[in-house]
N, C-alpha and C positions, 0 to 999 in steps of 0.2 A: 572838695577835699583840701585843696591848697589854701583856700580862704579859712577853712576850719582849723588847719594846722597853725597858721599865723595867729588866729584869734586865741586858740588854746595856749600857744606859747606866750602871748602877751598877758593873758589872764593869769597863767602860772607865775610869770615874773612879777606882776602886780601883787599877787597874794604873798609871794615870798618877801617882797619889799615891805609890805604892810605888817607882816608878822615878825619879820627879823630886820628891823631898820638899822641896827648897829652891829649886825653879825659880821664876823671876819670873812665869811664866805661870799659876802655881797659882791665885791669886785669881780671875783671869779665867775659868779653866777651871771652878772651882767655881761662880762666878756664872752662867756660861752653862749649866752642867748644871742648876742650880736653875731658871733661866728656861725651859730646854727642857722639864724635867719639869712645871713649872707650866703652860706652854702646852698640853702634851700632855694632862695630867690635866684641865685646865679644859675642853678640848674634849670629853672623855669625860663629864664630869659634866653637861654641857649636852646630852648625848645627840645627838651629831652625826649619827647615822644618820637622825634625824627632822628635822633642820634643813634649811634651804633649800640648794640647790646652791651658791649664792654663798657662804654661810657656811661650808660644808664646804671649799671651795677656798681661802678666806682662811685658815682654820685650818691646812690642810695646807701652804700657802705659808709661814706663820710657822714651822711646825715644821721645814720643809726649810731655810729660811734660817738659823735658829739652829744647826741641825745642820751646815750647810756651814761656818759660822764655827768651830764646834768642831773639825771635821775639819782645817780650815786650821791651827788652833793645835796640835792633837794628833791625828795620824793614827790612833791606836788607837781613836778613836770611829767609824771608818769602818763597822764591822760593825753599827752601829745602823741602817744602811740596809736591812737585810733585812726587818724588819717594815714599814718605810716603803714598800718595794716593793708589798706586798700592800695597804697602806692606800691608796696611789695607784691601784692597779688597782681597788679597790672604790669609790673616791670619784670618779674622773675618767672621762670617756669613753675608749674604747679607744685612740684615737690620742694624746690628751694623756697618758694613762697610760704608753704605750710611750715617749713622749719623756722623761717623768720617769724611767722605769726606766733608759733609756739614760744619762741624765745622772748618776743616782746610781751606776750601774755604773762609769762613767768615773771618778768621784770616788773610788770604792772602790779601783779598780785603781791610780790615782795615789797614793792614801794608802798602799797596801800596798807599792808600789815605793819610795816615800819612806821608809817605816818600815824596809824591809829594807836600804836603802842601796845596792842593786845592781839590775841588770837581770836579771829572772828570768822566763822564758817561762811558767812555771806561774802566777805572779802576774798575768801579763797575759792569759792565755787561760783560766785556771780560773774566775775569777768570772763573766766573760761567758757561758761555757758553762753554768754552774749557773743563771744568771739566765734564759737562754733556755729551758732545760728547765722551770724553775719557772713562768715566765710562760706558756709554752704549756699546761702542765697547768692552771694557774689559769683561763686563758681558756676552755679546753675544758670545765672544770667549770662555769664560769659559763654557757656556751652550753647545757649540759645542764640546768642549773637553770632557765634561761629556758624551754627546751622543756618541762621538767617542769611549770613553773607554767602554761604554755599548755595542756598536757594536763589538768591539774587544773581549770583554768577551763572547758575544754570538757566535762569530766566533770560538773562542777557544773551547767553550763548544760544539759547533756543530762538530768541528773537532774531539774532544774526542769521542763524540757519534758515529760519522761516523767510526772512527777507531775501536770502540768497536763493531759496527755492522759488519764491515768487518772481524774482528776477529771471530765473531760468525758465519758469513757466511762461512769463511774459515774452521772453525771447523766442520760445518755441511757437507761441501763439502768433507773434509778429511774423515769424518766418512762414508760418502757414498762410497768414493773410497775404504776405508779399507773393508767395507762390501762386495763390489763387488770382491775385490782381494781375500778375505777369501773364499767367495762362489765359485769362479772360480778355486781356487787352492787347499787350504787346505781342505775345506769341501767336495769337489768332490773327492779328494784323499781318505779321510776317508770313504766316502760312498763306494768307490770301494773296500777298504780293508774289510769293513763289508760284502759286497756281496761275496767276495772271501772266507772269513772265514766261512760264513754261508754255502757256497757250499762245502767247505772242511768238515764241520761238518756232512753234509748230507751223504757224501760218505766215511766217516772215517773208518767205519767197513767193508763196502762192497768193496771199491776200495782204499786201502791205497796209492797206487802210485799216483792216481789222486788227492787225498786229499793233499799229499805232494806238488804236482804241484801248487795247489791252494794256499797253505801256502807260497810257494816260490814267487808266483806272488804277494801275499799280502805284503811280505817283500820287494819286489822291489818297490811296490807303496809307502810303508812307507819310503823307502830310498829317493825316489823322493820327497815325501812330506817334508822330512827333508831339502832337498836342497831348495825347494820352501820357506820354513819357514825362512831359513837363508837369502835368497835373499830378501824375503819380509821385514825382519827386517832392512836390509840395503837399502831398496828402490831401488833395482837394477832391471834389466830386468828379465823376466821369466827365470827359470833355463834352460828350453828346448831351448830357444832362445840363451842363452849364450853359450850353448854347440854346437849348430848347426851353429851359426854364421849368418844364414839368415832365413827368414820366411819359405821358402819351406822345408828346413831341419827340422825346428822345428815342422811344421805341420806333416811331416812324422814320427817324433818321437812320437808325440801325437797319431797319427793314430795307430802306432805299439803298443803303450801301451794300448789303448782303445780296440784294437782287441782282441778277445778271443774266447771262445767256442761258445758263443751265438751271437756275433756281429763281423762283418768284416768291417773295415774302409779302404777305398781307398783314395788316394790323386792324384789330377790332377792339373797341372799348365799350364795355357795358357797365353802366353805373346804376345803382339801385335808386338814386335820387338825381334829379337834374343838377342840383348844386352840391355835388360831392365835395367833401372837405379835402384839402391838400394833404397828400401823404407826407409823413416825416421824411426828411432828407435821407436818413439812414436806410429806410425801407425802399425809397426810390432808387438809391444807388445800388442796393443789393439786388432788386428786381431787374434793373438794367443789366447788371453783370450776369445774372442768371440767364437773361434773354440772349446776351452775347455768347455765353458759353454753350447754351443749347443750340443756337444757330450754327456755331462752329462745328458742333458734333453732326448736325444735319448735313452741312456742306461737305465734311470730310468723310463721313462714314455711311450715310443713309442712301446716297444716290437719288434723293428726292427731286421732283420737279417743282413742287410747291410746298410752302410752309406757311403756317398761320400763327400769329401772336394774338392771343385773346386776353385782355386785361379786364377782370370783373371786380368792380368796387362794391362791396357790401357794407352793411352797417358795422359789422364787427371784424371783418377780415377783407383782405384783397387776394385775389387768385390770379396767377399768371399761367396760362396754358400755352404750350408750344407743341403744335401738331404738324406732322409731315406725312407725305404719301410715299415714303421711301420703302426700302426693302424690309425694314423691321428686323427684329431679332427676338430671341427667347431670353428674357432677363435672367431667369433662374438657372439656365443651362450653361452660362459662360462663367468660368472661374475667375478669381482675382478680386476685383473691387466690388462694392455693393452692386447688385443686379448684374454682375458680370461684365460691366463696361470697363474697358482698359483705359489707361491714361489718367489724366487729372480732371477731365471735364465733369463727369457726373459726381465724383466725390467732392469736388470743389463746390458744385451747386448744392449738394446735400449739406455740406458744412455751413454754407451761407444761410440756408433755410433754417438749420438747427440753431444758429446764433440768434435768429430773430424769433425763436420759439414756434416756428411753423412746421409744416409737414410737406414731404415731397412724395409724389406718386408717379410711377413710370408704368405705362401700359403699352405693350408692344407684342407683336407676334410676326413670324416670318411672312413677308408678302403683304402685310396689312398696315404698314406704317407704324409710327410711334407717337404717343401723346405723353408729354411731360407736364405735370401739374404741380405748381408750387403755391401753397396756401399759407399766408402769413397773417397772424392776428394783428388787429389795429389797437393802439392804446385807447382805453376807454376814458372819455371825459366824464367828470362827476355830473350826475343828473340833477334836475331841479329838486329843491327841498321845500317842505311845508314850513309854516311859521314856527312850528315847534322844533325844528332842527332835523327832523327825520326825512326820509325820502318821500317824495310826493307820489301817491299811487297813480 
């Protein structure tokens, strides 16, 4: 629009100079053209789009006034009003802009009739019709632009709210993960230390050697807890798994640590193939934590003398069974958490299994012991394909 205004102004001045080379109005026309161009360009160089509303209206008023004087002296300058239409529509409120457009249209019609020297219906009806259509299109486009900006603002606000919700969900998930990690590692280790120290205190006078053995065992548990805490801070694999390099070795380490005077833990591994593939680190870590949590429940609540960890490696899944010969319970009869077990142990185990897409089964009855079975699916590797790209039968 700005380029069109300058082009129309220059064309109107050239037309006037060609048709009226010796007219007495020529100096005034040239001076007014220079003034109009100066006012118009000055407003652009000051970036009127970012100026105050009052400054924009003052600038537009000066441009229109100078243009009206030019049209009064030379009607050929009337077509410079076309860019002014859009400038007014962009600068002023809708009602004020429509008033300005009507005034400019009337001046254009009057100038064209005067320039033609006769009454012509086309000159009277044509410009208003074009202005009405152009104004309607412009206002509709502006309404669409406003709605689009509103939609964009809603989208950005929704994205911010969604990002905040995702952060909150991530925070809650991390809190749950941390609570499970603390329960299955640090809290269980501290519980073992307390039990060992209490046992040492009971036999401190009667059997000092046995008391010292309990204290040494508590120190060993404390050392392991320290390693777990360091691994935990750095978000690495469980310390037992890092030392043993595989899940079977880690389970045997846990079984040896949990075995003591009142509880014996055995480990059995059953693989469908002799060369069983290495389990993903995420599954190994989760199964080790499940074993730790299950054995902690056995030690604290079951009163069992023996417990067995059975790891079964199949083609499409891995199953960890934790069985004990303790007092057992009726899962459906106890209120509170799933299967009625209080505390964080079983809910944490169930959450771990669910995160891996697996299933957890608990079978128990009073006096018959308990069997906990965690089944986790293994990621499937793509099978061999035939030369045509399809799966080989």
